[in-house]
C-alpha positions in Angstrom: 23.7 11.7 -45.4 20.7 9.8 -44.4 22.1 8.0 -41.5 20.0 9.6 -38.8 17.1 10.6 -41.1 13.6 9.0 -41.2 13.1 7.0 -44.5 9.7 7.3 -46.1 8.1 3.9 -46.7 8.1 2.6 -50.3 4.7 1.5 -51.9 4.8 -1.5 -54.0 1.6 -2.6 -55.9 0.9 -6.4 -56.4 -2.1 -5.6 -58.4 -4.0 -2.4 -59.6 -6.4 -2.5 -56.5 -4.2 -3.8 -53.9 -1.3 -1.6 -53.0 1.3 -3.0 -50.2 3.3 -0.5 -48.4 6.8 -1.9 -47.1 9.1 -0.2 -44.6 12.5 0.0 -46.3 15.6 -1.6 -44.5 17.9 0.7 -42.7 18.6 2.4 -39.6 15.9 4.2 -37.5 15.6 7.8 -37.3 17.4 8.0 -34.0 19.5 5.4 -32.2 17.4 6.5 -29.2 14.1 5.3 -30.9 14.4 1.7 -31.2 13.6 -0.8 -28.3 17.2 -0.8 -27.0 17.2 3.1 -26.9 14.0 3.3 -25.0 15.5 0.6 -22.5 18.4 2.7 -22.1 16.5 5.8 -21.6 14.2 4.3 -18.9 17.3 2.7 -17.2 18.8 6.1 -16.9 15.7 7.5 -15.5 15.3 4.5 -12.9 19.2 5.2 -11.9 18.5 8.9 -11.3 15.4 8.4 -9.4 17.2 5.8 -7.1 20.2 8.1 -6.8 18.1 11.1 -5.7 15.9 8.8 -3.1 19.3 7.4 -1.9 20.7 11.0 -1.3 17.6 12.0 0.3 17.6 9.0 2.8 21.3 9.5 3.6 20.4 13.2 4.4 17.6 12.4 6.5 19.6 9.8 8.3 22.4 12.5 9.0 19.7 14.8 10.3 17.8 12.2 12.5 17.9 14.6 15.6 15.8 16.9 13.6 13.7 14.6 11.4 12.4 12.1 13.9 11.2 14.8 16.4 9.6 16.4 13.4 7.9 13.3 12.3 6.9 12.3 16.1 5.4 15.9 16.4 3.4 15.8 13.4 2.1 12.3 14.2 1.2 13.4 17.8 -0.4 16.5 16.4 -2.5 14.6 14.1 -3.8 12.2 17.0 -4.8 15.1 19.2 -6.3 17.3 16.3 -9.8 16.0 17.5 -9.1 17.3 20.8 -7.9 20.7 19.8 -10.9 21.3 17.6 -13.3 20.2 20.4 -11.6 22.7 22.6 -11.6 25.6 20.2 -15.3 24.9 19.6 -15.9 25.3 23.3 -14.4 28.7 23.2 -10.9 27.9 24.6 -8.3 30.3 23.2 -5.6 28.5 20.9 -2.8 29.1 23.4 -4.7 27.7 26.2 -5.9 24.6 24.3 -2.2 24.0 23.2 -0.9 24.3 26.5 -3.4 21.9 28.0 -3.0 19.4 25.3 0.8 19.7 25.6 0.6 19.2 29.3 -1.4 16.0 28.8 1.3 14.6 26.3 4.2 15.6 28.5 2.6 14.0 31.6 1.8 10.8 29.8 5.1 10.3 28.6 6.8 11.5 31.8 4.4 9.1 33.8 5.5 6.1 31.6 9.1 7.0 32.2 8.7 7.2 36.1 6.5 3.9 36.1 9.4 2.0 34.5 12.2 3.5 36.7 10.4 3.1 40.1 9.5 -0.3 39.3 12.7 -1.5 38.3 14.4 0.2 41.2 12.1 -1.2 43.7 12.5 -4.8 42.4 16.1 -4.7 41.0 17.8 -6.4 43.9 15.3 -9.4 44.0 15.6 -9.7 40.3 19.4 -9.8 40.3 19.5 -12.4 43.0 17.2 -14.6 40.8 19.3 -13.8 37.9 22.4 -15.2 39.7 20.5 -18.1 40.8 19.2 -18.9 37.4 22.7 -18.5 35.9 23.9 -21.0 38.3 21.1 -23.5 37.4 21.9 -23.0 33.8 25.9 -23.9 34.4 24.7 -26.9 36.5 22.6 -27.9 33.6 25.5 -27.5 31.1 27.5 -29.8 33.1 25.0 -32.7 32.6 25.1 -32.4 28.8 26.3 -35.8 27.1 29.3 -33.7 25.2 32.0 -32.6 27.7 32.1 -28.9 29.0 34.6 -28.9 31.8 34.6 -26.2 34.5 37.9 -24.5 33.1 36.0 -23.8 29.8 33.3 -22.0 31.8 35.8 -20.1 33.8 37.3 -19.1 30.7 34.2 -17.7 29.3 33.4 -15.8 32.5 36.8 -14.4 32.5 36.3 -13.4 28.7 33.1 -11.5 29.6 34.8 -9.6 32.7 37.7 -8.5 30.6 35.2 -7.2 28.1 33.3 -5.3 30.6 36.7 -3.7 32.1 38.0 -3.0 28.6 38.4 0.1 26.8 36.0 -1.1 24.1 33.4 -1.3 26.6 34.3 2.0 27.8 33.9 3.6 24.5 30.4 1.9 24.3 29.5 3.5 27.5 30.7 6.9 26.3 28.6 6.5 22.9 25.8 5.4 25.3 26.0 8.9 27.2 26.0 10.5 23.8 22.9 8.8 22.7 21.2 9.8 26.1 22.3 13.5 25.2 20.8 13.3 21.8 17.5 11.6 23.2 17.3 14.8 25.7 17.9 17.1 22.9 15.3 15.3 20.5 12.7 15.3 23.1 13.0 19.0 23.9 12.7 19.8 20.1 9.8 17.1 19.8 7.9 19.2 22.7 8.7 22.6 21.1 7.6 21.5 17.5 4.7 19.9 18.9 3.6 22.9 20.6 3.6 25.1 17.4 1.8 22.2 15.2 -0.9 22.1 17.7 -1.3 25.9 18.0 -0.5 27.0 14.4 -0.7 23.8 12.4 -3.8 24.9 10.3 -2.1 28.2 9.5 1.1 26.5 8.6 -0.7 24.1 6.1 -2.6 27.0 4.7 0.7 28.7 3.9 2.1 25.6 2.4 -1.0 25.5 0.0 -0.6 29.0 -1.4 1.4 28.2 -4.5 -1.3 25.7 -5.6 -4.3 26.3 -7.6 -7.2 24.6 -9.2 -7.1 20.8 -9.2 -3.5 20.8 -7.7 -4.9 22.8 -4.9 -7.8 20.4 -4.3 -5.4 17.5 -4.4 -3.1 18.9 -1.9 -6.2 19.6 0.3 -7.1 16.0 0.2 -3.6 14.9 0.9 -3.3 17.0 3.8 -6.8 15.8 5.2 -6.0 12.2 4.5 -2.5 12.5 6.1 -4.0 13.8 9.3 -6.8 11.2 9.3 -4.7 8.2 8.7 -2.0 9.3 11.3 -4.4 10.4 14.0 -6.6 7.1 13.5 -3.5 4.9 13.4 -2.1 6.3 16.8 -5.4 6.4 18.6 -6.3 3.1 17.6 -2.7 1.5 18.3 -2.7 3.4 21.6 -6.2 1.8 22.4 -5.1 -1.7 21.5 -1.8 -1.3 23.4 -3.4 -0.3 26.6 -5.9 -3.3 26.5 -2.9 -5.6 25.9 -0.8 -4.1 28.5 -3.6 -4.3 31.1 -4.4 -7.9 30.1 -0.8 -9.0 30.4 -0.2 -6.8 33.8 -3.1 -8.8 35.2 -1.8 -12.2 34.4 1.6 -11.3 35.5 0.2 -10.1 38.8 -1.7 -13.4 39.3 1.4 -15.4 38.6 3.5 -13.1 40.9 6.1 -12.4 38.3 8.4 -9.5 39.4 8.5 -6.4 37.3 5.0 -6.6 36.2 4.5 -3.0 35.9 7.5 -2.2 33.7 6.8 -5.3 31.5 3.4 -4.1 30.9 4.6 -0.7 30.0 7.2 -2.3 27.7 4.0 -4.2 26.2 2.4 -1.0 25.5 5.3 0.6 23.8 6.3 -2.4 21.8 2.7 -2.7 20.6 3.4 0.3 18.3 5.7 -2.1 16.3 3.2 -4.5 14.6 3.8 -8.4 14.8 7.4 -7.9 16.0 6.6 -5.8 19.2 4.2 -8.2 20.8 6.6 -11.3 20.0 9.4 -9.5 21.8 7.4 -8.5 24.7 6.0 -11.7 25.3 9.7 -13.3 25.2 11.2 -10.8 27.5 8.3 -11.4 30.0 8.7 -15.3 29.7 12.5 -14.8 30.3 11.7 -12.7 33.4 9.1 -15.4 34.7 11.7 -18.2 33.9 14.5 -16.6 35.9 12.3 -15.5 38.9 9.6 -18.1 38.9 10.7 -21.2 37.1 9.7 -23.1 33.9 6.2 -23.7 34.8 5.3 -20.2 35.5 7.1 -19.2 32.4 4.8 -21.5 30.1 1.9 -20.0 31.9 3.0 -16.3 30.9 3.4 -17.5 27.3 -0.1 -18.8 27.6 -1.2 -15.4 28.6 0.8 -13.6 25.9 -0.5 -15.7 23.3 -4.2 -15.4 24.7 -3.9 -11.6 24.7 -2.4 -11.4 21.0 -5.1 -13.5 19.8 -7.7 -11.3 21.4 -6.1 -8.2 19.8 -5.8 -9.7 16.4 -9.1 -11.1 16.0 -11.3 -8.6 18.0 -9.6 -5.4 19.0 -7.7 -4.4 15.9 -10.7 -4.8 13.5 -13.0 -2.9 15.9 -10.7 -0.1 17.2 -8.3 0.4 14.3 -11.0 0.1 11.6 -10.1 1.3 8.0 -7.1 3.3 9.3 -4.6 0.9 8.1 -5.6 -1.3 5.3 -2.3 -2.7 4.5 -1.4 -6.2 3.6 0.6 -8.2 6.1 3.4 -8.6 3.4 3.5 -4.8 2.9 3.6 -4.4 6.8 6.6 -6.7 7.0 8.5 -5.1 4.2 7.8 -1.8 5.5 9.2 -2.8 9.2 12.2 -4.3 7.6 13.0 -1.4 5.6 12.3 1.0 8.6 14.5 -1.0 10.9 17.3 -1.1 8.6 17.1 2.7 7.9 16.2 4.1 11.4 16.5 1.2 13.9 13.8 1.1 16.6 12.5 4.6 15.9 12.3 3.6 12.1 10.4 0.5 12.8 7.7 2.4 14.8 7.4 5.2 12.0 7.5 2.8 8.9 4.0 1.4 9.2 2.2 4.8 9.8 4.1 6.3 7.1 3.3 3.5 4.6 -0.4 3.6 5.5 -0.4 7.3 5.0 1.4 7.1 1.5 -1.4 4.4 0.6 -4.1 6.6 1.7 -2.8 9.4 -0.3 -2.8 7.3 -3.5 -6.4 6.5 -2.8 -7.5 10.0 -2.8 -5.0 11.2 -5.5 -7.7 11.9 -8.2 -10.7 12.6 -6.1 -12.2 11.9 -2.5 -12.8 8.4 -3.4 -10.9 8.2 -6.7 -7.4 6.5 -6.3 -4.4 7.4 -8.7 -5.3 5.8 -12.2 -2.6 3.2 -12.0 -4.0 2.0 -8.6 -7.6 1.8 -9.7 -9.3 -1.6 -10.2 -9.9 -2.2 -13.9 -10.6 -5.9 -14.0 -12.7 -6.9 -10.8 -14.0 -10.0 -12.6 -10.6 -11.3 -13.3 -9.2 -10.4 -9.8 -11.8 -12.1 -8.0 -11.3 -15.2 -10.4 -7.6 -15.0 -9.7 -8.0 -14.6 -5.9 -10.6 -17.5 -5.8 -8.6 -19.7 -8.2 -11.6 -20.5 -10.3 -9.8 -21.4 -13.6 -8.0 -19.2 -15.9 -8.2 -15.6 -16.1 -9.8 -14.1 -19.3 -7.8 -11.3 -20.6 -10.2 -8.4 -21.5 -10.0 -5.3 -23.5 -10.8 -1.7 -22.2 -14.6 -2.0 -23.2 -15.0 -5.3 -21.2 -15.2 -7.8 -24.0 -13.3 -10.7 -24.3 -9.8 -10.5 -26.3 -9.3 -13.1 -28.8 
């Protein structure tokens, strides 16, 4: 039975000095060795990888109360790693340095929350009055439209909104909001505790993780750890610096234009700056809406101009200088990462998506050496790449030794 056996090639001779070997017809040695079989094997491998990745993502989403504080604590520990190293070099004990840095972090986070709450409580009455006036102006404008919208329709819309606010559905949403607040408090406490141990015993923890590795695998793991700390730390410090300058510029503009809630809006600009592209846009829209309600459309347009000016300053000067090489990602990659992070993790996923993607790319860049990327990510045809980017004619296919093929 030769159905699954490899057949030997048959040699025929066209002349005494010119033998020609011909492969006999028949089935291959195995049904998995032909082209379709290789495609089936590769498809099964892809399905298994996707299934494992999907299971991992689902598991992480179920454990967000643990996973998100853990990631945030890791990122903050990387950001404050230079401060910890500086304190230890000055002879500060590990516990004292950890408590000092942790106190600074908690104070900053609590200060941000206090600024928002205090400013909103102080100006909420004025803003609510302005909002009611703006809503009434909107209704008056609607009545002047060319198509007919009578007062009964407007009253029906208002009654529908009132019924929703007093319905059981809205009540269940409020209960869900209370549950979210409880989860936030739990996650924040866990974040502080995990950050304490990362700051105090982070190097010892990483040394323990590296124990199973030897030789080149150990060197690679060391490079991965160093690159992760470097990228996370540089990203957070650079983004925080850019966000602080943005918030200060917009705060000055809002105070000059006498827009209410200037301090909370500036704090919101600072926080949303950690979401590239989208965050600045959302903060600008919100500031313009507050100005529109409180000060009219002229001031709202001026606020839009201030936001655009600050964003241009950030994109063309601050980010290249302060961020440096900490996040060398194409804008297309950033948008895809933001979209995926938002779908999987909401706002927190959008905040974490870019630093995680930048860290993954940084790890690829040191996979085979301190300055040697993984083999598949290395530039192999620099001349052809430059030609494609510049659009100078057709790209010449080249062989491994650099000579033109064909």
